[in-house]
N, C-alpha and C positions, 0 to 999 in steps of 0.2 A: 289216436293210438298213442296204445301206452309208451311213457319215457321209459329211456333208460339209464340215463342219471341227470342228474341236477345240476345247473351250471350256476356259481352264484354269482351276481352283478351286483352295482350298489346302485341308484338312483335318488338323488334330492340326499341323499344324506342314510339312505335308509336299506339296508342288509336283504337283497328278495333275492328269489330260485328261480329257473323256469327250466322243466325236464327237457333233453332235446329226445327227438327219436332220433332211429337208423334215417332218418330223411336229412338227417343235420351230418353225419357222421361218414367218413369214406368208410367201402368195405375192407373188410381181412384183406394186408398185405398179399400177395401168390406166394413171394417169397416171407418166412417166415422170420429170418431173422430180424428186417428191415422193419420199420413204421412208417406211417403214410401221413403228410397235414392234410386239412382245408382247407383255402385261405375262401372267403367271400365278400363281394362287394358291395355296395348299396346301389339301390337300381337308380338309373339317372331317369327311364321313360322319358314321355317325348310330350315337347307342348305343341300347342296346337296350330305353332307356325313353325315347326323347327323342320326343317331340310330334312337331317340324315337324321336317318334310327339309330346311329350311337353316339350322336351329340347332345348329350344329357343334361339338362339343368345340372346338378353335379359337378358332372367331369369326372366319377369315383371309379371308371372303371380305366385299369392302367396295366405296370406291369407285375407280372408272380411278383412276390420275394425271393430275395436265397433267404436260406436258410443252414441254421449247425445247432445241432444238436448234441446236448449233455444228461449222465446220469444223474442220479439223487447227492452221487456224490462228488458229482463237476466235472466230471471226469466226460473229453472232447469225446463223442461215440461214431458221431454221423455227418449226414450234410446232402442237400438238395444236387439237384446238376445245374451249376451254375451256366452251366454253360443252353441250358433252358430254360429260358422264363418268358410264359409266352404269357398274352395277353390275355388278362380275365377280362369276358369280357360287363355288359352293366346288368348289374342283379343274377348273376353268376358266378361261377368258382370256379378254382379248380384242384385236382387232388395231385399232392406234390409226396413223391417218395422218398424219405428219407435212410440215404444209403447207413447202415449201419458198420464199416467197414472195420469199427476203430472198439468194436462193441455188440456184436453178433446179438442180435435178440434181448436186447437188456431194455429196461424204459428210457426214453426217451423223456426226462421230465423236465427237464429246461431246454423253451427255443429262442431262438435267436433271430429275430428275420429285421433283415437289411432290405432297404426300397430300393427301386430305379429314380430313372430320370421323369419318368413319368407319374406324378400320384395315381396313390388311391385309398380310396374313404374304405376303410377295413369292418364291417360288419358284426361279422363273427370267425372263430380257426374251433375246427375242431379237430381231432386226434385218433389215430388209432395204433397200441402198441404194439409190435410183438407180438406180446403174446395174448393181444386181442383186446385188453381192455381199453376204453371208452374215456379223454379225456378232452374236456369244452371251453372257451373264451369267446368273451362277447365285446362290440365294441363301447356300450353303456361305459365300462371302465376308462376308456380314453378322456369321457365327459366328466366323470368323478376324479380320476389325475390330473383334468388341469389342463388336457390334450386338445388339438383342434379337433372340434367332430360338427357332425351334421342328422338330420334324419334320416335312416338307409332308408327305409318302407319295403322294405323286406321283412317275413314276418317269419319265425325257429321258435321251436318245445311245441310241447302239447296245449300249450294254451294262448296260440299266436302273438305270443309277445313280438314289439318287435322294436330290435336295439336301434343305440345312435351309431353310427362310422366314426372309426378314427381317420384321418387324412394322416397319411407317411409320404414322405419325397425326401429326394434325396439330394438334386440338386437349387432345392429350394425356393421353384418363382413363385413371383408376388410372394415371397413370403421372407422379406427383409433381416425380421430377427429371429431366422429358421426355426422360430413354432413344432413346425411339425416334425414328427421325429423320424429320424434319416437311417433309425436303426430301434430297437427295443426288443428288451428278452423278459419273456413270462416264466413264469412257473408253472405251470399248468395244474401240477398236483393242489397248489392254492386254491383253483378256480369252479371247483369237482365237490357236490358234495352229495354222498354214498350212503349218507346215516341220514338220521332225523333230523343232527346238530348239527350246527354251521362249524367251519374249523374257527371262525371270531365275528361276532355279531359288532365286532367297532368295524366302520366302513371307513376310519384309516385303515388298516392293515391294510386293506385289498392295492392301495397301493403305495406301498412300504415297499422297500429295498430288497424283503423281503420275498416278495410277491413278482414285483415288475421293477424293469428300469430303463429310461429312455436316455439316450443320446442323440441328441443336434445335430454332428454329423457324424461319420462315416469313417472306421480305423484307416487312415492312409493306406497303411498296409498291406490291405485287403485291396487284390486286382480281380477284380468281376470278369475280369475278360479270360485269365489264365484258368480261375477254378478256386476252388473251397482249399483252404490252407490244411498247413500237413499240422499242425499245433495252434493247439487255439485253449482263449481260459472265458471264465463265468466275466457280465460284467461284474462291475463292484459301484455299491455309491458310493461311500466314505460321506467326505465331506463338500462332493463335486457341486452347485449349485444342479445343476441338468438333474438329479433327484428329485422323484417326483412326489406329490406333495399330493393330501386331500385336499379337494377346495373347501369342505365342510370345516374344515379348524385352517385353512390358512386364504385367505381373501389378498385378491389382488387387483392392482389398477385393472381396470375394463380397458382394455388394448383394444384399437378396433385394427383388424389385420390387411392389410391390401386387398380385393381381388381381381379376377381377373377379368377383362371386358366379359367374358363367358359365362362367369358368373354373373357378374352385373348386373348383366343385359337379360337376366330371368327373375321369373315368377314361380313360388309355388302355393296353391293354397292347400287346405286337406279339414276335410269333417270330424277329425279322430280328434278325438278329448287329450288324445297321451300325443298330439302335439300340437303343443300350446307355442304362439307364436312372443306372446311374453317372455316366456323362460328362454326362449333362444335367444332372448337380445337381450336378454341379463345374464346370460354364461360371455365369460372375462374370452374364451378361446371359441366358441362359434364361429361356424368358418363355412358358406355356401350361399345361395341365392335369399333375395327374400322372400317372404313366408306371410300367406295368410292363412288364419286357427279361422274357420268358422263356428266351432263349436265358442269360441271366445267374442268372433265378432273381434280380434285383433287384428294389425298389421304388423310385421314387424321388418324395419329397413335394416337389411343390413349392413349394409354403407358408412350410419350413423350408432345404430345399434340402438335406434329409438322406437316404440313402439308407438301404434296408432289406434285408437278408434275410428273399427267400421263407419264410413256416413249412410244412416237410414234413411229408407225412404217415408216413411211414418214421422221424419224430420225431428224427432227424437235428438239425431246427433248427426248438424248439418256443418259445422266449424271445427277445424285443426284435425280432420278426420283424414280417411284412404278413400276415394271412389274408386268401391270397385267394379263397377258400370264402364270408369273410362280412362281407370287405372290413374291416378293423380291422385297425388295431394292435394286437398280442400285447406290451403293455409292465409293468413291476414287476407281474404278476398279473396283470394286468385288459385286457380286448380294448374300446379306444377304437374304435367306430364311425365311420368316414370319414362315411355320410350321405350317396352321391353320386347326385344325381339323374338321373344318364344314364354309363355303365359301354360303352366299344366298343372291342371287341375285333376288331385289324388282322391282317389275315390273311397269305398268305407271295404 
């Protein structure tokens, strides 16, 4: 399927692009004075022992974020329906109409998204403006900009790219340091490649305040039960310590974020080379279940951020390894059982 437009992302300090198709973007708005935004979340899946279909290992499904929109001059032009924020199902999406009462038919180039109290892990965002133009953003940017992420296990674009997903959460459950953004602002124009040239080949550009700004807390003046505010302005970075940084240029001390019991008791495995257990463990802000990469023959203990080789039947690795058959760590001559409640095996 031919691509409609390119969406820029950063992986391991390298700027890349994937071509979105019509499958990834919302249909043109019925009322052309408004715009529409699609928010897609990661796939939870079902482990072999999972009793409920919606109780997945990443718990990525959750409440639709509230949205405010601004034009290229930074003028406040519209909002989503804050009284209707449906649950986004695992691996699914919602299309949200942005009612542009303050700027009918204008291009909503800036979006602010506000998390609910049920965390979601966003894999991608796409947008159709009132004039029919389309823009997109990928969850890979959460990883590049040092926010909590995990593998989404969904595919986008005409090249089958599988982006990371970025966690957002308003009440910071099991997030004592409030690493998950409660709100963030995206300049959608910056992440769309409509020509043969990238807007910038510098990966740090895409984590600058010109492109994206994260807030750990939601503005207390906002009342999500009452509805969108009458007046609003763009986020600004300035000297705020919450201003994003590119992880390629700024290395932070490894922090192990506490996990909920649901995440701590799950294991995911994947045969895909893109899904590296070692890289997942090395990321300062990766967050989610333990992970096995069969392409690497490695296991990532997300509770300790330590990578272990898989034990091998041929006897080449028998100590200080992870035994896939028994789901135990073999260390110090002992088998330490992991006792997972659910084990999920991703396929090609």
